[in-house]
TORLOTI-502218 format. One line per field, with one value per residue (C-alpha): x, y, z. Coordinates in steps of 0.2 Angstrom, whole numbers, plus 5000, padded with zeros to 4 digits. Layout:
N
px = X,...
py = Y,...
pz = Z,...
//
This chain:
438
px = 5669,5652,5650,5666,5660,5644,5652,5664,5649,5641,5656,5658,5639,5640,5656,5647,5632,5642,5651,5634,5627,5643,5642,5624,5628,5643,5632,5620,5633,5642,5627,5624,5642,5644,5627,5634,5651,5640,5631,5648,5657,5644,5655,5641,5641,5635,5652,5662,5649,5652,5671,5670,5661,5673,5688,5680,5675,5685,5700,5704,5691,5685,5667,5659,5641,5638,5641,5624,5616,5597,5597,5608,5596,5581,5588,5593,5575,5569,5581,5574,5556,5559,5568,5554,5542,5551,5554,5535,5531,5542,5534,5521,5506,5511,5529,5522,5510,5524,5537,5529,5529,5547,5552,5544,5553,5569,5566,5563,5576,5590,5585,5584,5601,5611,5603,5607,5625,5629,5623,5632,5649,5647,5644,5656,5670,5671,5662,5651,5636,5621,5609,5620,5625,5607,5604,5619,5613,5596,5603,5613,5596,5591,5597,5597,5582,5591,5605,5596,5581,5590,5604,5594,5584,5600,5605,5603,5593,5575,5561,5554,5571,5572,5555,5560,5576,5567,5553,5566,5574,5558,5553,5569,5569,5553,5558,5574,5567,5553,5561,5577,5566,5556,5571,5581,5567,5564,5583,5582,5568,5571,5554,5551,5534,5530,5513,5521,5533,5521,5509,5523,5528,5511,5496,5505,5513,5498,5488,5503,5502,5483,5484,5497,5485,5472,5483,5487,5468,5465,5480,5473,5455,5462,5472,5456,5445,5458,5470,5473,5478,5489,5499,5514,5531,5535,5516,5517,5533,5526,5511,5523,5532,5516,5510,5527,5526,5508,5512,5527,5517,5505,5519,5515,5527,5530,5542,5529,5515,5526,5531,5513,5508,5520,5514,5496,5499,5509,5495,5478,5474,5468,5454,5437,5430,5415,5426,5441,5432,5434,5453,5466,5472,5489,5492,5511,5515,5531,5536,5533,5544,5558,5557,5557,5572,5582,5577,5582,5599,5602,5595,5604,5620,5619,5613,5628,5641,5632,5633,5652,5653,5646,5659,5670,5685,5689,5702,5708,5698,5682,5687,5692,5676,5666,5675,5670,5652,5652,5658,5645,5631,5636,5637,5620,5613,5621,5612,5596,5598,5602,5587,5574,5581,5576,5586,5570,5566,5582,5598,5616,5616,5600,5607,5624,5616,5604,5618,5628,5613,5618,5622,5618,5613,5602,5592,5608,5615,5600,5599,5618,5616,5601,5608,5622,5609,5599,5614,5615,5632,5641,5632,5648,5655,5639,5639,5658,5655,5640,5647,5662,5651,5641,5654,5662,5646,5643,5661,5658,5641,5649,5662,5651,5638,5652,5658,5641,5637,5654,5653,5670,5665,5651,5661,5672,5659,5649,5656,5644,5628,5632,5614,5611,5624,5611,5612,5629,5632,5640,5656,5657,5653,5667,5679,5675,5678,5695,5701,5696,5706,5721
py = 5215,5208,5212,5203,5187,5188,5187,5174,5163,5166,5161,5145,5142,5144,5133,5119,5120,5119,5104,5096,5099,5091,5076,5073,5074,5063,5050,5050,5046,5034,5024,5022,5019,5005,4997,4996,4988,4975,4970,4968,4959,4953,4962,4969,4989,4988,4981,4995,5008,5001,5002,5020,5024,5016,5024,5041,5039,5028,5027,5044,5054,5065,5064,5055,5047,5061,5074,5069,5072,5066,5066,5050,5038,5047,5045,5027,5023,5031,5020,5004,5010,5013,4997,4988,4997,4993,4976,4973,4980,4967,4952,4942,4933,4917,4918,4923,4908,4895,4904,4909,4893,4890,4908,4905,4889,4896,4911,4901,4888,4900,4912,4898,4890,4906,4912,4897,4895,4914,4913,4898,4904,4921,4912,4897,4904,4922,4919,4934,4935,4924,4939,4948,4931,4928,4946,4943,4928,4935,4952,4942,4932,4943,4945,4963,4967,4984,4971,4956,4963,4975,4962,4946,4957,4957,4940,4925,4914,4909,4922,4910,4910,4928,4929,4917,4926,4943,4938,4929,4945,4954,4939,4937,4956,4954,4940,4948,4965,4959,4945,4957,4971,4960,4952,4968,4975,4959,4959,4977,4975,4957,4950,4940,4943,4927,4934,4950,4941,4930,4944,4954,4940,4933,4944,4960,4954,4947,4963,4974,4964,4966,4985,4985,4977,4988,5003,4997,4995,5013,5021,5013,5020,5037,5036,5032,5046,5059,5056,5074,5078,5062,5062,5072,5063,5055,5053,5034,5035,5048,5035,5022,5033,5039,5021,5016,5031,5027,5009,5012,5025,5012,5000,4988,4983,4996,4986,4971,4984,4993,4977,4972,4989,4987,4969,4974,4988,4975,4963,4972,4961,4948,4960,4954,4961,4968,4978,4982,4997,5006,5005,5013,5001,5009,5014,5014,5021,5018,5036,5033,5017,5027,5040,5026,5018,5034,5038,5020,5022,5038,5033,5015,5023,5035,5020,5010,5024,5029,5011,5011,5026,5016,5002,5000,4988,4991,4977,4961,4949,4958,4956,4937,4934,4943,4933,4917,4921,4925,4908,4900,4911,4903,4885,4887,4893,4879,4866,4875,4876,4858,4853,4864,4867,4850,4847,4844,4862,4872,4872,4873,4893,4894,4884,4893,4910,4906,4900,4916,4927,4931,4949,4959,4977,4991,4980,4974,4991,4999,4985,4986,5002,4997,4986,4999,5012,5001,4998,4979,4972,4969,4981,4989,4973,4969,4986,4984,4966,4969,4984,4974,4959,4969,4974,4957,4948,4959,4956,4937,4938,4949,4936,4921,4929,4933,4915,4908,4919,4913,4897,4892,4898,4886,4871,4874,4875,4861,4848,4857,4853,4837,4832,4849,4846,4844,4862,4860,4853,4836,4844,4855,4839,4829,4844,4843,4824,4827,4839,4827,4813,4825
pz = 4219,4220,4202,4198,4208,4199,4183,4188,4193,4177,4167,4177,4174,4156,4155,4165,4154,4138,4145,4150,4132,4125,4136,4131,4112,4115,4125,4110,4097,4109,4112,4093,4089,4102,4097,4079,4087,4096,4080,4071,4085,4098,4111,4122,4123,4141,4146,4137,4144,4162,4159,4152,4168,4179,4171,4172,4190,4202,4191,4185,4195,4181,4188,4202,4205,4218,4204,4198,4214,4214,4195,4194,4203,4194,4177,4180,4186,4170,4160,4168,4165,4146,4144,4152,4142,4125,4130,4133,4116,4108,4117,4107,4116,4107,4114,4131,4131,4128,4138,4154,4164,4159,4164,4181,4183,4178,4189,4204,4202,4197,4212,4225,4220,4220,4235,4245,4238,4241,4259,4263,4255,4264,4281,4280,4269,4276,4292,4290,4302,4297,4294,4282,4273,4270,4263,4252,4245,4241,4234,4220,4215,4201,4183,4177,4167,4160,4154,4148,4139,4127,4125,4120,4107,4096,4099,4086,4099,4096,4100,4114,4122,4121,4130,4144,4148,4147,4159,4170,4173,4177,4189,4198,4201,4210,4220,4225,4229,4239,4249,4252,4259,4270,4277,4280,4289,4299,4304,4309,4320,4325,4319,4302,4295,4282,4278,4272,4261,4253,4249,4241,4230,4225,4226,4224,4208,4201,4205,4197,4181,4180,4183,4169,4157,4162,4159,4142,4137,4145,4134,4119,4122,4125,4109,4100,4108,4111,4096,4092,4109,4112,4096,4104,4106,4122,4126,4128,4138,4150,4152,4157,4169,4177,4179,4187,4199,4204,4207,4218,4227,4232,4236,4221,4208,4195,4185,4182,4178,4165,4156,4155,4149,4134,4132,4131,4118,4107,4107,4106,4091,4104,4110,4104,4089,4097,4109,4097,4090,4107,4106,4094,4081,4083,4100,4098,4080,4070,4074,4093,4092,4083,4097,4110,4102,4102,4120,4125,4117,4127,4144,4142,4139,4154,4165,4161,4163,4179,4185,4181,4193,4207,4205,4220,4221,4240,4242,4234,4245,4240,4222,4224,4232,4219,4206,4216,4217,4198,4195,4206,4197,4181,4188,4196,4180,4170,4183,4180,4161,4161,4170,4161,4143,4133,4118,4107,4111,4112,4102,4108,4105,4116,4130,4130,4129,4143,4154,4151,4156,4174,4175,4190,4189,4195,4208,4216,4216,4224,4237,4241,4251,4262,4276,4279,4282,4293,4304,4301,4305,4289,4279,4272,4267,4258,4249,4244,4238,4227,4219,4214,4208,4196,4183,4185,4182,4166,4160,4161,4152,4139,4136,4136,4125,4112,4113,4111,4096,4088,4078,4084,4102,4102,4096,4111,4123,4116,4129,4142,4132,4122,4120,4111,4098,4084,4080,4073,4056,4053,4047,4063,4074,4064,4068,4086,4086,4076,4090,4103,4095,4093
//
């Protein structure tokens, strides 16, 4: 009987392994297929992937987030690291110099606007306790790096706007995570530490960026001196994973470090000539970039399907409030973009896409579970609302981006930014005026 049981377990193992291999293969082809679909239709693949995850999990119960055990969060974090690393490799120093201040201004303004509005709506409309209302407002303060960075790369906006939006997503992640964790600990123990908050946002972020730059130079040095050893595939990505892990281990910001690592490797031409001989001229080869691109596809595909598995629509009130917050996110972004994006520097497409970039993602999902674990009153409501908010904001972003990329869509939305109409041709403007007259 024991032999029969052993054989049965073996058959189940082989069957499970076969399904796993099939699933990985399908993820690969699905990622590429949806990327092609995005390029053709401008309907973001991430929205479709999230919907697929939601259908497979909460709707039909085929799989659940628990089925992945500890592997789910680990692979999701790997996806974020690889996306940030690749995003840094596509940042140019010229764009960074012209975009860092606008990115910082947009990050602070959009974070403050939505944090205040979200907290007030939770406290005044739903009558939630003040601590959980404040935590909710802070938790929704960041745009998702894992969504924004790969999305803007394929859009038709100016490069400097791509850089601004990519940096904003990284900056707001830092703001949201640091402020949220300090506040949740303060509420749990009944004592607020302002110094801890300021150190987390300022010096720690600057130190993390500096270490990321040093890690980039160190990797270029290693590639020069030990090229035969470090030519293997995935070496650069492994270096990014190592950097992220060490940074988090020492309570620094791994995301910022990985982003600046990629940026440093992409801009080694700025190193003085007398020093450049010590660094590899091609620290990231074409082969490395090809492998990185394929890896990003696979991890990003898994990430958004996994995100769909986490989605929970607990009741109609939670859904309605999540819809309200999504609209408020767009309104606060509209105000911030209106103030910061001047017509002489940005066209209509730029401002419409910037306004649409309000998706919430991994940071939101991770922070959602913490207040409940700490026993803070209202923690379950916070978790349910944030899990409902994530797919709704992604859907709104997808729709708004698709409209913005469409010429007809821009014409319909042009009333939002009349001062940016110079992007349209005279014929387009005439058509708008005719529609108004009719």
